[in-house]
C-alpha positions as CSV (number, residue, x, y, z in Angstrom):
1,M,-12.4,-66.5,31.9
2,D,-9.9,-64.5,33.5
3,P,-11.7,-62.2,36.1
4,K,-8.7,-59.5,35.5
5,F,-10.0,-59.3,31.4
6,I,-13.8,-59.3,32.6
7,A,-12.7,-56.4,34.9
8,A,-10.6,-54.5,32.6
9,T,-13.3,-54.7,29.4
10,K,-16.0,-53.3,31.8
11,A,-13.7,-50.6,32.3
12,S,-13.2,-50.1,28.8
13,F,-16.8,-50.1,27.7
14,P,-19.1,-49.3,30.2
15,A,-22.8,-50.3,29.7
16,G,-25.2,-46.9,29.0
17,G,-25.0,-44.0,27.1
18,K,-25.7,-43.4,23.5
19,T,-23.2,-46.2,21.8
20,L,-23.0,-48.3,18.4
21,T,-22.6,-52.2,19.6
22,I,-19.5,-53.8,17.8
23,G,-19.7,-57.2,19.0
24,A,-18.9,-59.2,22.2
25,P,-15.2,-59.6,23.6
26,V,-13.3,-63.0,23.1
27,L,-10.9,-64.5,25.4
28,G,-9.7,-67.9,24.6
29,G,-12.7,-68.5,22.1
30,E,-14.8,-67.4,25.1
31,C,-17.7,-64.5,24.4
32,L,-18.4,-62.7,27.4
33,P,-21.3,-61.3,26.6
34,E,-21.4,-58.5,28.8
35,P,-20.5,-55.8,28.6
36,L,-20.7,-55.4,24.5
37,V,-17.8,-53.5,22.5
38,A,-19.0,-50.6,21.7
39,V,-17.9,-47.2,20.2
40,P,-19.7,-43.7,22.0
41,L,-22.0,-42.0,19.1
42,A,-20.6,-38.7,20.1
43,M,-16.7,-40.0,18.8
44,M,-18.0,-41.5,15.5
45,N,-16.5,-37.7,14.1
46,R,-13.4,-38.8,15.1
47,H,-12.6,-41.1,12.1
48,G,-11.7,-44.8,12.0
49,L,-10.4,-47.8,9.7
50,I,-12.3,-51.1,9.3
51,A,-9.1,-53.6,7.4
52,G,-8.3,-57.3,6.8
53,A,-8.1,-59.7,4.2
54,T,-10.5,-60.7,1.7
55,G,-13.2,-62.8,3.6
56,T,-13.1,-61.9,6.9
57,G,-16.1,-60.0,7.4
58,K,-14.8,-56.2,7.0
59,T,-18.0,-55.7,4.3
60,R,-20.5,-57.0,7.3
61,T,-18.9,-54.8,9.9
62,L,-19.4,-51.9,7.6
63,Q,-22.8,-52.7,7.0
64,M,-23.7,-53.2,10.5
65,L,-22.6,-49.7,12.0
66,A,-24.4,-48.1,8.6
67,E,-27.3,-49.8,10.1
68,Q,-27.0,-48.7,13.8
69,L,-25.9,-45.2,12.4
70,S,-28.9,-45.0,10.6
71,S,-31.1,-46.2,13.4
72,A,-29.5,-43.3,16.0
73,G,-30.6,-40.9,13.3
74,V,-27.1,-40.2,11.7
75,P,-27.2,-40.1,7.9
76,V,-24.3,-42.3,6.1
77,F,-22.5,-42.7,2.8
78,L,-21.1,-45.5,1.5
79,A,-19.7,-47.1,-1.5
80,D,-20.9,-50.7,-2.9
81,I,-18.2,-51.8,-4.8
82,K,-19.1,-55.7,-5.0
83,G,-22.5,-54.8,-5.6
84,D,-23.5,-56.9,-2.3
85,L,-24.6,-53.8,-0.2
86,S,-27.9,-53.1,-2.0
87,G,-30.2,-55.4,0.5
88,L,-29.7,-52.4,3.7
89,G,-32.8,-51.3,2.4
90,V,-34.5,-54.9,3.2
91,P,-35.1,-56.7,6.2
92,G,-32.6,-60.0,7.0
93,E,-34.1,-63.0,7.3
94,S,-33.1,-65.2,10.6
95,S,-30.8,-68.3,9.8
96,D,-28.7,-70.7,12.0
97,R,-25.7,-68.7,11.7
98,I,-27.5,-65.8,12.7
99,A,-28.9,-67.0,15.6
100,T,-26.0,-68.9,16.8
101,R,-23.9,-65.5,16.5
102,A,-26.4,-63.3,18.3
103,K,-26.9,-66.0,21.4
104,E,-23.0,-65.7,21.6
105,T,-22.8,-62.3,21.8
106,G,-25.9,-61.7,23.5
107,Y,-27.0,-59.5,21.1
108,P,-30.6,-58.9,20.6
109,W,-30.6,-59.5,16.8
110,Q,-33.9,-58.4,14.5
111,G,-34.4,-58.1,11.2
112,M,-34.6,-54.4,9.6
113,G,-34.4,-52.8,6.4
114,C,-32.8,-49.0,6.6
115,P,-33.5,-45.8,4.3
116,V,-31.9,-46.2,1.6
117,E,-31.1,-44.0,-1.9
118,F,-29.1,-45.2,-4.6
119,L,-26.1,-43.3,-6.6
120,S,-24.6,-44.3,-9.5
121,L,-21.8,-42.2,-11.7
122,T,-23.3,-43.7,-14.8
123,G,-26.8,-43.4,-13.9
124,A,-27.6,-47.0,-14.4
125,K,-28.2,-48.3,-11.0
126,G,-29.3,-44.6,-9.1
127,A,-29.4,-41.2,-9.1
128,Q,-26.9,-39.5,-11.6
129,L,-24.1,-38.1,-9.9
130,R,-22.6,-35.0,-11.4
131,A,-19.6,-32.6,-10.7
132,T,-18.5,-29.8,-12.9
133,V,-15.1,-29.9,-14.0
134,S,-14.4,-26.5,-12.2
135,S,-15.7,-28.2,-9.0
136,F,-13.5,-31.2,-9.3
137,G,-10.6,-29.0,-9.5
138,P,-7.0,-30.1,-10.9
139,L,-5.6,-32.1,-8.3
140,L,-8.4,-34.4,-8.7
141,L,-9.1,-34.1,-12.3
142,A,-5.1,-35.2,-12.5
143,R,-5.6,-37.7,-10.3
144,V,-8.3,-39.4,-12.9
145,L,-6.6,-38.6,-16.0
146,G,-3.2,-40.0,-14.4
147,L,-1.0,-36.9,-15.2
148,N,2.4,-36.6,-14.4
149,E,3.7,-33.4,-12.6
150,T,4.9,-31.1,-15.5
151,Q,0.9,-32.4,-17.2
152,A,-1.0,-31.4,-13.9
153,S,1.0,-28.1,-13.8
154,V,-0.3,-27.0,-17.0
155,L,-4.2,-28.2,-16.1
156,S,-3.5,-26.2,-12.9
157,L,-2.5,-23.0,-15.5
158,V,-5.9,-23.6,-17.3
159,F,-7.8,-23.9,-14.3
160,K,-6.2,-20.3,-13.1
161,Y,-6.7,-18.9,-16.6
162,C,-10.7,-19.6,-16.1
163,D,-10.8,-18.8,-12.7
164,D,-9.8,-14.9,-13.9
165,R,-11.2,-14.7,-17.3
166,K,-15.0,-16.0,-15.6
167,L,-15.2,-19.0,-17.8
168,P,-16.6,-21.3,-16.2
169,L,-15.7,-24.9,-16.9
170,L,-18.8,-27.7,-16.5
171,D,-17.9,-30.1,-19.1
172,F,-14.9,-31.8,-21.0
173,A,-16.2,-30.0,-24.3
174,D,-15.2,-26.3,-21.8
175,L,-11.9,-27.6,-21.0
176,R,-11.3,-28.8,-24.7
177,A,-12.5,-25.3,-25.7
178,V,-10.2,-23.5,-23.2
179,L,-7.2,-26.1,-24.6
180,Q,-7.5,-25.0,-28.2
181,H,-8.2,-21.6,-27.7
182,L,-4.7,-21.2,-25.6
183,T,-3.0,-23.2,-27.9
184,G,-4.1,-21.0,-30.9
185,A,-6.0,-18.2,-31.5
186,G,-5.5,-17.3,-27.6
187,A,-1.7,-18.1,-27.2
188,A,-1.0,-14.6,-26.2
189,D,-3.4,-14.8,-23.1
190,L,-0.8,-16.7,-21.8
191,K,1.9,-14.0,-21.6
192,D,1.6,-13.6,-17.7
193,Y,1.2,-17.2,-16.9
194,G,3.8,-19.2,-18.4
195,G,4.1,-21.1,-21.8
196,M,2.3,-24.6,-22.6
197,A,3.6,-27.3,-25.3
198,P,1.5,-28.5,-27.6
199,A,2.6,-32.1,-27.0
200,T,1.3,-31.6,-23.2
201,V,-1.8,-30.0,-24.5
202,G,-2.3,-33.1,-27.3
203,V,-1.4,-35.4,-24.1
204,L,-4.5,-34.1,-22.1
205,L,-6.9,-34.2,-25.0
206,R,-6.1,-37.6,-25.6
207,D,-6.5,-38.7,-21.8
208,M,-9.6,-36.9,-22.2
209,V,-11.1,-38.7,-25.1
210,V,-10.5,-42.0,-23.3
211,L,-12.2,-41.1,-20.1
212,E,-15.0,-39.7,-21.8
213,Q,-14.8,-43.2,-24.0
214,Q,-15.3,-44.5,-20.0
215,G,-18.5,-42.4,-19.5
216,A,-17.0,-39.2,-18.4
217,Q,-19.6,-37.2,-20.4
218,A,-22.2,-38.6,-17.8
219,F,-20.5,-37.5,-14.4
220,F,-19.0,-34.1,-15.5
221,G,-21.3,-31.6,-16.0
222,E,-24.6,-30.1,-14.5
223,P,-26.9,-30.5,-12.3
224,E,-24.4,-31.0,-10.0
225,F,-25.0,-33.1,-6.9
226,D,-26.7,-31.2,-4.0
227,L,-24.9,-32.9,-0.7
228,D,-27.4,-31.8,1.2
229,D,-29.0,-35.0,-0.4
230,L,-26.6,-36.4,1.6
231,L,-27.4,-35.1,4.8
232,V,-31.2,-36.5,4.9
233,V,-32.4,-37.7,7.9
234,D,-36.1,-39.4,7.7
235,P,-39.7,-38.6,9.2
236,D,-39.0,-41.4,11.3
237,G,-36.1,-40.6,12.7
238,R,-33.9,-42.6,10.9
239,G,-30.7,-41.5,8.6
240,R,-31.0,-41.8,5.2
241,L,-28.3,-44.5,3.8
242,S,-26.6,-43.1,0.5
243,V,-25.1,-46.1,-1.4
244,L,-22.7,-45.4,-4.4
245,E,-23.5,-48.5,-6.8
246,L,-20.2,-49.2,-8.6
247,A,-20.7,-52.6,-10.0
248,D,-20.9,-51.1,-13.7
249,V,-17.5,-49.0,-13.0
250,Q,-15.2,-51.7,-11.4
251,D,-12.4,-51.4,-14.1
252,R,-12.4,-47.3,-13.3
253,P,-11.1,-47.2,-9.6
254,A,-9.0,-44.0,-10.4
255,L,-12.5,-42.3,-11.0
256,F,-14.6,-43.4,-8.2
257,S,-12.2,-43.5,-5.4
258,T,-11.3,-39.6,-6.8
259,F,-15.2,-38.9,-7.1
260,M,-15.8,-39.9,-3.5
261,M,-12.7,-37.8,-2.6
262,W,-14.3,-34.7,-4.2
263,M,-17.8,-35.5,-2.2
264,L,-15.6,-35.5,0.7
265,A,-13.9,-31.9,-0.2
266,R,-17.2,-30.6,-0.6
267,L,-18.3,-31.8,2.5
268,Y,-15.6,-29.6,4.0
269,H,-16.0,-26.6,1.9
270,E,-19.5,-26.5,2.7
271,L,-20.7,-27.9,6.0
272,P,-20.5,-25.3,9.1
273,E,-18.3,-25.3,11.9
274,L,-19.5,-27.4,14.6
275,G,-17.6,-28.5,17.4
276,D,-17.6,-31.7,19.4
277,V,-21.7,-32.4,19.3
278,E,-23.7,-35.4,20.6
279,K,-24.1,-37.3,17.5
280,P,-22.2,-36.4,13.8
281,K,-23.5,-35.1,10.9
282,L,-22.6,-37.6,8.6
283,V,-20.7,-40.8,8.3
284,F,-18.6,-41.6,5.0
285,F,-17.4,-45.0,4.9
286,F,-14.3,-45.0,2.1
287,D,-14.2,-48.5,0.8
288,E,-11.1,-50.1,-1.2
289,A,-9.1,-46.6,0.3
290,H,-5.6,-47.9,-1.5
291,L,-7.4,-47.1,-4.8
292,L,-7.4,-43.6,-3.6
293,F,-3.7,-43.7,-2.1
294,G,-2.0,-45.8,-4.4
295,G,0.7,-43.8,-6.8
296,A,-0.9,-40.7,-5.6
297,S,1.7,-37.3,-5.8
298,K,2.8,-35.8,-2.6
299,A,0.2,-32.6,-3.6
300,F,-3.0,-34.8,-4.0
301,L,-2.0,-36.9,-0.4
302,D,-1.3,-33.6,1.6
303,Q,-4.5,-32.3,0.6
304,V,-6.2,-35.4,1.1
305,E,-4.6,-35.5,5.0
306,Q,-5.7,-31.7,5.2
307,V,-9.5,-32.3,4.6
308,V,-9.9,-35.4,6.3
309,R,-8.1,-33.8,9.6
310,L,-10.1,-30.7,9.4
311,I,-13.3,-32.3,8.1
312,R,-14.2,-33.7,11.8
313,S,-14.8,-30.0,12.9
314,K,-17.5,-29.9,10.6
315,G,-19.6,-33.1,12.2
316,V,-18.3,-35.3,9.3
317,G,-16.4,-39.0,10.5
318,V,-14.3,-40.8,7.9
319,F,-14.1,-45.1,7.8
320,F,-11.5,-45.9,5.6
321,V,-11.9,-49.6,4.4
322,T,-9.2,-51.6,2.9
323,Q,-7.1,-54.8,3.1
324,N,-4.3,-53.7,5.4
325,P,-3.4,-50.6,7.5
326,R,-0.3,-50.0,5.6
327,D,-2.8,-48.7,2.7
328,V,-3.4,-45.9,4.3
329,P,-0.5,-43.4,4.6
330,P,0.8,-42.9,8.0
331,E,0.0,-38.8,8.3
332,V,-3.8,-40.0,7.6
333,L,-3.8,-43.5,9.2
334,G,-2.8,-41.5,12.6
335,Q,-6.2,-39.8,12.3
336,L,-7.8,-43.0,12.7
337,G,-8.7,-43.5,16.3
338,H,-11.0,-45.9,15.7
339,R,-9.6,-49.8,14.4
340,V,-11.4,-52.6,13.6
341,Q,-9.1,-55.1,12.7
342,H,-10.0,-58.3,10.6
343,A,-7.6,-61.1,10.3
344,L,-4.8,-60.6,8.2
345,R,-2.7,-63.3,6.7
346,A,0.8,-64.0,6.9
347,F,2.2,-66.3,3.7
348,T,4.9,-64.1,2.4
349,P,7.7,-62.1,4.0
350,D,6.0,-59.1,2.6
351,D,3.0,-60.3,4.2
352,E,4.9,-61.0,7.5
353,K,6.1,-57.1,7.3
354,A,2.6,-55.7,6.5
355,L,1.7,-57.9,9.8
356,K,4.1,-56.4,12.2
357,S,3.6,-53.0,11.0
358,A,-0.2,-53.5,11.9
359,A,0.1,-55.0,15.1
360,R,2.4,-51.6,16.0
361,T,-0.5,-49.6,15.2
362,F,-2.4,-50.9,18.3
363,P,-2.2,-49.9,21.9
364,K,-0.8,-52.4,24.4
365,T,-2.3,-55.5,26.1
366,T,-1.8,-58.0,28.3
367,F,-4.1,-60.1,27.2
368,Y,-3.1,-60.9,23.8
369,D,-0.2,-61.5,21.7
370,I,-1.3,-59.0,18.8
371,E,0.7,-60.1,16.0
372,A,-0.2,-63.9,17.1
373,T,-3.8,-62.8,17.4
374,L,-4.4,-60.9,14.0
375,T,-3.5,-64.2,12.1
376,T,-6.0,-66.4,14.3
377,L,-9.4,-64.3,13.9
378,G,-11.9,-66.4,12.5
379,I,-14.5,-65.0,10.4
380,G,-16.5,-62.1,11.6
381,E,-14.1,-61.8,14.3
382,A,-11.9,-58.9,14.6
383,L,-9.1,-56.7,17.1
384,V,-10.7,-54.0,18.1
385,T,-9.9,-50.2,19.9
386,V,-11.9,-47.5,20.1
387,L,-11.8,-43.8,21.5
388,S,-13.4,-43.6,24.7
389,G,-16.1,-41.1,25.8
390,N,-13.0,-39.1,26.9
391,G,-10.9,-39.2,24.1
392,V,-8.4,-42.3,25.2
393,P,-8.0,-45.5,23.2
394,T,-9.7,-48.5,24.8
395,A,-7.4,-51.4,25.2
396,P,-7.7,-53.7,21.8
397,V,-9.9,-56.8,22.3
398,V,-10.6,-59.7,20.1
399,T,-14.6,-59.1,19.3
400,R,-16.9,-61.4,17.7
401,V,-18.7,-59.0,16.1
402,V,-22.7,-58.9,16.0
403,P,-24.6,-59.9,12.4
404,P,-26.3,-57.3,10.8
405,A,-29.8,-56.4,11.0
406,A,-30.5,-56.1,7.0
407,R,-30.2,-58.3,3.9
408,M,-26.4,-59.4,3.8
409,G,-26.5,-59.6,-0.4
410,P,-27.7,-58.0,-3.0
411,L,-31.6,-56.6,-4.2
412,T,-32.6,-58.9,-7.1
413,D,-33.0,-57.0,-10.6
414,A,-36.6,-56.1,-10.0
415,E,-36.4,-55.1,-6.7
416,M,-33.6,-52.6,-7.7
417,S,-35.7,-51.7,-10.7
418,Q,-38.6,-51.1,-8.5
419,R,-36.6,-49.0,-6.0
420,L,-35.1,-46.7,-8.7
421,A,-38.7,-46.4,-10.6
422,A,-40.0,-44.9,-7.0
423,S,-37.1,-42.9,-6.1
424,A,-37.8,-38.9,-6.4
425,Q,-34.0,-38.5,-5.9
426,V,-33.7,-40.3,-9.3
427,R,-35.8,-38.3,-11.1
428,E,-34.6,-35.1,-9.9
429,Y,-30.8,-35.7,-11.3
430,A,-32.2,-37.6,-14.8
431,Q,-31.7,-34.9,-16.7
432,A,-29.0,-33.2,-17.8
433,V,-28.6,-29.6,-17.8
434,D,-26.6,-27.4,-20.4
435,R,-26.1,-24.0,-19.6
436,E,-23.7,-21.0,-20.6
437,S,-20.1,-21.5,-20.4
438,A,-16.7,-21.2,-21.6
439,R,-17.4,-22.6,-24.8
440,E,-20.0,-20.3,-25.2
441,R,-18.4,-17.1,-23.8
442,L,-15.1,-18.0,-26.4
443,S,-17.0,-18.0,-28.9
444,A,-18.8,-14.8,-28.2
445,R,-15.9,-13.1,-27.4
446,M,-14.0,-13.8,-30.7
447,A,-17.4,-13.3,-32.7
448,P,-16.5,-9.4,-33.1
449,A,-13.1,-9.4,-34.0
450,A,-13.9,-12.1,-36.4
451,A,-16.4,-10.3,-38.1
452,A,-13.9,-7.2,-38.2
453,A,-12.1,-9.3,-40.2
454,G,-14.3,-10.2,-42.5
455,V,-14.0,-14.3,-41.3
456,P,-17.4,-15.9,-40.6
457,A,-18.0,-16.7,-36.8
458,Q,-18.6,-20.2,-37.5
459,A,-15.0,-20.5,-38.9
460,A,-13.9,-18.5,-36.2
461,A,-15.3,-20.3,-33.5
462,G,-14.0,-23.4,-34.9
463,G,-10.6,-22.3,-34.2
464,V,-11.6,-22.1,-30.7
465,V,-13.9,-25.4,-30.4
466,A,-12.9,-27.7,-32.8
467,L,-14.5,-30.9,-32.0
468,S,-14.3,-34.5,-32.8
469,A,-17.0,-36.0,-34.7
470,F,-18.8,-37.3,-31.9
471,E,-19.6,-34.0,-30.5
472,Q,-20.4,-31.7,-33.3
473,I,-24.0,-31.0,-31.8
474,L,-23.5,-28.0,-30.2
475,K,-24.7,-26.6,-26.9
476,S,-27.9,-24.4,-26.9
477,P,-27.1,-21.2,-24.9
478,V,-29.3,-20.2,-22.0
479,T,-29.8,-17.0,-20.5
480,R,-28.8,-17.7,-16.9
481,T,-24.8,-17.4,-15.8
482,V,-23.0,-18.1,-13.1
483,A,-23.7,-16.2,-9.9
484,G,-21.4,-15.1,-7.3
485,V,-17.9,-14.8,-7.0
486,V,-15.7,-18.0,-7.3
487,T,-12.9,-19.1,-5.0
488,R,-10.2,-22.2,-5.0
489,G,-9.9,-23.7,-2.1
490,L,-9.1,-27.1,-0.8
491,L,-8.0,-29.9,-3.8
492,G,-8.4,-27.4,-6.0
493,A,-12.2,-27.2,-6.3
494,L,-13.9,-24.1,-7.1
495,L,-16.7,-23.0,-5.0
496,G,-19.6,-21.4,-7.2
497,P,-23.1,-20.3,-6.3
498,P,-24.3,-21.7,-3.1
499,P,-26.3,-24.8,-3.1
500,R,-30.0,-24.9,-3.9
501,R,-31.0,-25.6,-0.4
502,R,-29.6,-26.5,2.9
503,R,-31.1,-28.7,5.9
504,Y,-28.4,-28.4,8.1
C-alpha cells in the first residue's frame, strides 16, 4: 500500500480520543486496518449525510452509527421505514460474512443489542405519537395537506385568529369548528384579518377528511409526545434508541417526513443552548430525506434550513439519509460536514449529472478519482469525509464499513408483541385525552347570544360545529384549560405550556 496514503490516513484519523468507528481505509481494494476511519464523538452535532443507491449499505451504516452512539451514552432517534431496524434491540449472530468483514477491517466485532423504544404514528407498532394541531403549525400542516400558497395563507390566517382569541387547536374537530365558524356566524370576525373564500375553506375541509381517513384522528390530539422521552440514558449508561416504526404508513410519505420535522423543530424550541459539548444530547437520523424536501414551498425550505442550522447549538446532530446528495437542498447540504457516500449508479444522462454533482461536494484528493470511485464501490463500502476534532474536513477515503453489532433484520411478530407489551412508554401514550379546546369554547361563546335570540343552544352550536356523520359523538368538556401564554415560533409551531418533566 502507498506509504503516502498510510501517512495521510494516520494524519487524518489519529488513534485515541472518543470516536465512532466507521470502517477501514481502502486503496486498490486493499484494507488498511489501522488506523480506522472514525468521527470524533464531540463533532456528531455537526450534522451529516448518508447517501447511496438502493442496496449499497446505507441502512447498515445508519444502524452501526446508532449502536455506537448508544454505547457512548448518546440517545438516538431514527425512522424504520422498511421495517428492518427493529432488530437493533437484539444481539446480532456471527456469520461468515460478519467474520470476514471484521477480519478485513481489524474491528473487534461482538454481537450486542441496544436499549430500544418503539414509536408509531398509528399506535400499532409502538408508543402512539401525537401532536396537537396548534403545535404542528400552519406551515407543516399545509405541507401534509398538500396545499398551494393561497390555501396555506388561509390556514395561517386561521391559526392567527385562534392565537389572538386563545382558542386551542388540539385536533381536527377543533380546526373544522373554527373554519365553519369563520365562514358562518363568525365571518364578521375576519374584518381585521382579510377575507376567506368559501371555496378555499371547502378544499381545506375535504383535504382534512382525506387525511382523517388515513388515520389522522390517531396522531392529532393529546397527550402530545413529550420530547424528554427522546433524551433518555438508561441506568447502564447507554443512550436509548427511539425507533419510529413506519411500515404501516409507508403510503403516506408527506405525513411521516413532516412529522419528523415537527419533532426536530420542537427540539430546537425546547432544548437549552449548550454550545460545544463532549458528546451530543441527541443524534437524529432523518431517513428518506427526499420525501421532506420534494415539492416543498420556499417558505417551508427556509424554515427547515434555519432549524437545521441552529439546532447544533442545542447539542443535537442531524444526519440526512437519502439516495443522492441532490435530494437535499444546497442550503442544507452545505451544513452537513460528515459525508458517508455509498455507491452511485450512472446508467442515464441524469445519473451522470447527479454523479458529477455528488463528486463536487467532496474535498479534493490525490489518491482517488472521485467520480470513478463512486460508481465502483462495493456493498458496504463508502467514500467518507468527516470533520476532524478541530472542525476541518478530512480528505475523502474509501472505507470498508464495519458490521453492526445488533441483528441486521426485523424482530419477529412475537418478539415485537412481547416488547410492546412490556413497554411503560407504550402504556403512557395509549389513552387519548380530550380536554376543553376551540370547539367547546366557540360553542360556549355562542350559547348566551343564541339564548337571548330564542335559538336553542344545540341549534346554535350546530352552526359552529356541524360535523360529518362519523364525528357526531361530542367531546366531553373537562375543567383543565390551557396554561401559560402561547407564542408562535420557528416552523409556525405553537408553543404552549412547558413539557411535563425535564431530564436535560
